[in-house]
KOLPA-418647 format. One record per residue (C-alpha): x, y, z; residue in one letter. Coordinates in steps of 0.25 Angstrom, whole numbers. Layout:
<node east="X" north="Y" up="Z" r="A"/>
...
END
This chain:
<node east="464" north="324" up="406" r="M"/>
<node east="465" north="337" up="407" r="P"/>
<node east="471" north="343" up="420" r="T"/>
<node east="464" north="351" up="430" r="S"/>
<node east="469" north="363" up="438" r="A"/>
<node east="470" north="353" up="450" r="S"/>
<node east="480" north="346" up="444" r="A"/>
<node east="492" north="354" up="446" r="A"/>
<node east="490" north="365" up="457" r="R"/>
<node east="502" north="373" up="456" r="P"/>
<node east="502" north="387" up="462" r="R"/>
<node east="514" north="396" up="453" r="T"/>
<node east="517" north="389" up="440" r="L"/>
<node east="531" north="392" up="432" r="E"/>
<node east="528" north="393" up="418" r="L"/>
<node east="538" north="396" up="408" r="P"/>
<node east="535" north="407" up="396" r="W"/>
<node east="543" north="414" up="386" r="R"/>
<node east="557" north="417" up="395" r="D"/>
<node east="547" north="419" up="408" r="K"/>
<node east="545" north="407" up="419" r="L"/>
<node east="533" north="413" up="424" r="L"/>
<node east="527" north="409" up="438" r="Q"/>
<node east="512" north="409" up="439" r="L"/>
<node east="504" north="411" up="449" r="E"/>
<node east="492" north="398" up="449" r="L"/>
<node east="479" north="397" up="458" r="D"/>
<node east="469" north="384" up="456" r="W"/>
<node east="455" north="386" up="459" r="V"/>
<node east="444" north="379" up="460" r="G"/>
<node east="441" north="364" up="458" r="V"/>
<node east="453" north="357" up="462" r="E"/>
<node east="447" north="343" up="455" r="D"/>
<node east="438" north="350" up="443" r="S"/>
<node east="433" north="340" up="430" r="A"/>
<node east="434" north="352" up="422" r="Y"/>
<node east="445" north="358" up="416" r="P"/>
<node east="451" north="370" up="425" r="P"/>
<node east="449" north="386" up="421" r="V"/>
<node east="461" north="394" up="423" r="V"/>
<node east="459" north="408" up="424" r="F"/>
<node east="467" north="420" up="419" r="L"/>
<node east="465" north="433" up="426" r="H"/>
<node east="463" north="448" up="419" r="E"/>
<node east="477" north="457" up="417" r="G"/>
<node east="480" north="460" up="430" r="L"/>
<node east="475" north="448" up="436" r="G"/>
<node east="480" north="435" up="444" r="S"/>
<node east="476" north="423" up="452" r="V"/>
<node east="472" north="430" up="466" r="S"/>
<node east="464" north="441" up="457" r="L"/>
<node east="455" north="432" up="451" r="W"/>
<node east="451" north="429" up="465" r="K"/>
<node east="443" north="417" up="468" r="D"/>
<node east="434" north="419" up="455" r="F"/>
<node east="442" north="409" up="449" r="P"/>
<node east="440" north="398" up="461" r="D"/>
<node east="426" north="401" up="461" r="Q"/>
<node east="424" north="398" up="447" r="L"/>
<node east="430" north="388" up="447" r="C"/>
<node east="423" north="382" up="460" r="R"/>
<node east="409" north="385" up="455" r="A"/>
<node east="412" north="377" up="442" r="H"/>
<node east="420" north="364" up="447" r="G"/>
<node east="432" north="369" up="440" r="L"/>
<node east="447" north="371" up="442" r="S"/>
<node east="456" north="384" up="440" r="G"/>
<node east="468" north="389" up="438" r="L"/>
<node east="472" north="404" up="439" r="V"/>
<node east="486" north="411" up="438" r="F"/>
<node east="492" north="423" up="438" r="S"/>
<node east="496" north="427" up="422" r="R"/>
<node east="512" north="431" up="422" r="Y"/>
<node east="514" north="446" up="428" r="G"/>
<node east="502" north="443" up="437" r="Y"/>
<node east="498" north="438" up="450" r="G"/>
<node east="510" north="429" up="458" r="R"/>
<node east="514" north="426" up="444" r="S"/>
<node east="528" north="429" up="436" r="T"/>
<node east="527" north="444" up="437" r="A"/>
<node east="527" north="453" up="424" r="R"/>
<node east="544" north="460" up="425" r="P"/>
<node east="539" north="476" up="425" r="H"/>
<node east="546" north="477" up="412" r="D"/>
<node east="541" north="467" up="405" r="E"/>
<node east="528" north="472" up="396" r="R"/>
<node east="515" north="462" up="394" r="W"/>
<node east="517" north="460" up="378" r="P"/>
<node east="505" north="465" up="370" r="L"/>
<node east="501" north="449" up="367" r="D"/>
<node east="503" north="447" up="385" r="F"/>
<node east="489" north="440" up="382" r="M"/>
<node east="492" north="432" up="371" r="E"/>
<node east="506" north="426" up="378" r="Q"/>
<node east="497" north="421" up="390" r="Q"/>
<node east="488" north="415" up="383" r="A"/>
<node east="496" north="407" up="372" r="W"/>
<node east="508" north="403" up="381" r="E"/>
<node east="506" north="408" up="395" r="V"/>
<node east="492" north="402" up="399" r="V"/>
<node east="493" north="388" up="389" r="P"/>
<node east="507" north="385" up="395" r="A"/>
<node east="501" north="385" up="408" r="L"/>
<node east="489" north="377" up="406" r="L"/>
<node east="498" north="367" up="399" r="A"/>
<node east="510" north="369" up="412" r="R"/>
<node east="497" north="365" up="423" r="L"/>
<node east="492" north="355" up="414" r="G"/>
<node east="478" north="363" up="412" r="L"/>
<node east="471" north="355" up="401" r="V"/>
<node east="458" north="363" up="394" r="K"/>
<node east="456" north="372" up="404" r="P"/>
<node east="447" north="385" up="406" r="W"/>
<node east="452" north="398" up="405" r="L"/>
<node east="444" north="409" up="412" r="F"/>
<node east="451" north="423" up="408" r="G"/>
<node east="449" north="437" up="415" r="H"/>
<node east="453" north="448" up="406" r="S"/>
<node east="465" north="448" up="401" r="D"/>
<node east="466" north="433" up="406" r="G"/>
<node east="453" north="432" up="398" r="A"/>
<node east="460" north="438" up="385" r="S"/>
<node east="470" north="428" up="386" r="I"/>
<node east="460" north="413" up="389" r="A"/>
<node east="455" north="421" up="376" r="L"/>
<node east="468" north="420" up="369" r="L"/>
<node east="472" north="407" up="374" r="L"/>
<node east="456" north="400" up="370" r="A"/>
<node east="460" north="407" up="355" r="A"/>
<node east="474" north="400" up="353" r="R"/>
<node east="474" north="388" up="363" r="H"/>
<node east="460" north="384" up="365" r="G"/>
<node east="464" north="370" up="364" r="A"/>
<node east="468" north="372" up="377" r="L"/>
<node east="456" north="376" up="386" r="L"/>
<node east="441" north="372" up="387" r="S"/>
<node east="436" north="387" up="384" r="G"/>
<node east="439" north="401" up="390" r="V"/>
<node east="431" north="410" up="400" r="I"/>
<node east="435" north="424" up="399" r="V"/>
<node east="428" north="437" up="408" r="A"/>
<node east="431" north="451" up="403" r="A"/>
<node east="440" north="447" up="392" r="P"/>
<node east="450" north="457" up="380" r="H"/>
<node east="449" north="453" up="366" r="I"/>
<node east="454" north="468" up="363" r="M"/>
<node east="459" north="479" up="369" r="V"/>
<node east="447" north="490" up="372" r="E"/>
<node east="447" north="505" up="376" r="D"/>
<node east="440" north="499" up="388" r="I"/>
<node east="451" north="492" up="392" r="S"/>
<node east="461" north="502" up="389" r="I"/>
<node east="456" north="512" up="399" r="A"/>
<node east="451" north="501" up="410" r="S"/>
<node east="466" north="495" up="409" r="I"/>
<node east="473" north="513" up="409" r="G"/>
<node east="464" north="513" up="423" r="E"/>
<node east="468" north="502" up="430" r="A"/>
<node east="483" north="508" up="425" r="R"/>
<node east="477" north="521" up="434" r="A"/>
<node east="474" north="511" up="446" r="A"/>
<node east="485" north="505" up="445" r="Y"/>
<node east="495" north="517" up="447" r="L"/>
<node east="485" north="523" up="456" r="A"/>
<node east="488" north="511" up="467" r="G"/>
<node east="474" north="502" up="472" r="P"/>
<node east="474" north="493" up="460" r="L"/>
<node east="490" north="491" up="460" r="R"/>
<node east="486" north="488" up="475" r="E"/>
<node east="476" north="477" up="473" r="R"/>
<node east="482" north="471" up="460" r="L"/>
<node east="496" north="470" up="470" r="A"/>
<node east="489" north="461" up="478" r="R"/>
<node east="487" north="451" up="467" r="H"/>
<node east="501" north="452" up="460" r="H"/>
<node east="514" north="450" up="464" r="A"/>
<node east="520" north="462" up="454" r="D"/>
<node east="507" north="470" up="454" r="V"/>
<node east="517" north="478" up="445" r="E"/>
<node east="520" north="468" up="434" r="S"/>
<node east="504" north="463" up="435" r="A"/>
<node east="497" north="476" up="433" r="F"/>
<node east="508" north="482" up="422" r="W"/>
<node east="507" north="471" up="413" r="G"/>
<node east="494" north="471" up="410" r="W"/>
<node east="492" north="487" up="409" r="N"/>
<node east="505" north="491" up="401" r="D"/>
<node east="501" north="481" up="391" r="V"/>
<node east="485" north="484" up="389" r="W"/>
<node east="489" north="498" up="390" r="L"/>
<node east="500" north="498" up="380" r="D"/>
<node east="494" north="505" up="367" r="P"/>
<node east="499" north="494" up="358" r="A"/>
<node east="490" north="484" up="365" r="F"/>
<node east="479" north="490" up="361" r="R"/>
<node east="477" north="481" up="347" r="G"/>
<node east="477" north="469" up="356" r="W"/>
<node east="465" north="460" up="351" r="D"/>
<node east="463" north="445" up="352" r="I"/>
<node east="451" north="443" up="343" r="R"/>
<node east="457" north="436" up="333" r="A"/>
<node east="461" north="426" up="345" r="E"/>
<node east="450" north="427" up="353" r="V"/>
<node east="442" north="422" up="338" r="A"/>
<node east="449" north="408" up="339" r="R"/>
<node east="443" north="403" up="353" r="I"/>
<node east="436" north="391" up="352" r="G"/>
<node east="434" north="386" up="366" r="V"/>
<node east="422" north="390" up="374" r="P"/>
<node east="424" north="404" up="380" r="L"/>
<node east="415" north="412" up="389" r="L"/>
<node east="419" north="428" up="389" r="A"/>
<node east="414" north="436" up="402" r="I"/>
<node east="412" north="451" up="402" r="Q"/>
<node east="407" north="459" up="411" r="G"/>
<node east="400" north="470" up="405" r="Q"/>
<node east="405" north="483" up="413" r="D"/>
<node east="421" north="479" up="408" r="D"/>
<node east="431" north="488" up="410" r="E"/>
<node east="439" north="483" up="401" r="Y"/>
<node east="432" north="480" up="390" r="G"/>
<node east="420" north="479" up="383" r="T"/>
<node east="410" north="468" up="380" r="L"/>
<node east="415" north="468" up="364" r="E"/>
<node east="427" north="460" up="370" r="Q"/>
<node east="417" north="447" up="375" r="V"/>
<node east="408" north="451" up="365" r="E"/>
<node east="420" north="450" up="355" r="G"/>
<node east="423" north="436" up="361" r="I"/>
<node east="409" north="432" up="355" r="A"/>
<node east="409" north="436" up="343" r="R"/>
<node east="423" north="429" up="339" r="L"/>
<node east="420" north="414" up="349" r="V"/>
<node east="408" north="410" up="344" r="P"/>
<node east="407" north="401" up="357" r="Q"/>
<node east="410" north="413" up="366" r="A"/>
<node east="399" north="415" up="379" r="Q"/>
<node east="398" north="428" up="382" r="L"/>
<node east="395" north="433" up="399" r="L"/>
<node east="392" north="449" up="400" r="V"/>
<node east="390" north="451" up="413" r="I"/>
<node east="384" north="465" up="417" r="P"/>
<node east="389" north="473" up="429" r="G"/>
<node east="401" north="468" up="426" r="C"/>
<node east="416" north="473" up="426" r="G"/>
<node east="429" north="468" up="420" r="H"/>
<node east="430" north="455" up="428" r="S"/>
<node east="417" north="447" up="427" r="P"/>
<node east="425" north="436" up="437" r="H"/>
<node east="427" north="448" up="448" r="R"/>
<node east="414" north="456" up="446" r="D"/>
<node east="402" north="444" up="444" r="T"/>
<node east="410" north="432" up="449" r="P"/>
<node east="398" north="420" up="450" r="A"/>
<node east="392" north="426" up="436" r="R"/>
<node east="408" north="423" up="430" r="V"/>
<node east="406" north="409" up="438" r="I"/>
<node east="393" north="404" up="433" r="E"/>
<node east="398" north="408" up="419" r="A"/>
<node east="410" north="403" up="418" r="A"/>
<node east="408" north="389" up="426" r="G"/>
<node east="395" north="387" up="417" r="K"/>
<node east="404" north="390" up="404" r="F"/>
<node east="414" north="380" up="408" r="I"/>
<node east="406" north="369" up="412" r="H"/>
<node east="398" north="372" up="399" r="D"/>
<node east="410" north="369" up="392" r="H"/>
<node east="418" north="361" up="399" r="T"/>
<node east="417" north="344" up="400" r="S"/>
<node east="422" north="338" up="415" r="A"/>
<node east="436" north="331" up="415" r="I"/>
<node east="434" north="317" up="410" r="E"/>
END
């Protein structure tokens, strides 16, 4: 029988990965004894458990679901990235194909849904492409499937804002080592070699249910990101939200909660 998120609720988890022993920050949300598979939330490139705020809990409680939120290596209260370590160009592939499957197995989460935002959305797509049999389906908000000029320009603006101070101060409330979190993300995205990053060939392999959400005014990507998904994945459903930026779950939470919950229930049966 699939294991729900209520079966084991550690607040941190030690996870061996390559030559490291990662300490990952966890938060369990929603309904403790849900009859449905859990939802695993994958945060953005500067995100963490606390930066999701109460969105995961609201989504899960609104639809009778349980959920897991965690901070990736280098973020939140998880193991910090050493300051001399740069994320490799395939850092999202490593998370999708190695770290997240190991985390799901360690926690006994069977056939979960993934809800990913931004970099977390790309990780969710990559995981679904290679390990779709592990999942019930995927919901992605503001995903990246390739690098665009608008992405690089906005990430450059984020660097300037961080160096000026206010962005660093805001992020420091959510990351034990804010330098680890910011520069790990910013350096790799602004590496000229990263301009060639493109996961469209992988996305075309996705066979699980997929809902792709993007704000019409996303400052980090054009609508080609989700329209490209729709061309590559026949079963994908799109939700484009007017007057919404890069964070649909923050800009229009009620709309996203309604759409995500309906999509999950339309494509999932209760656990017997």
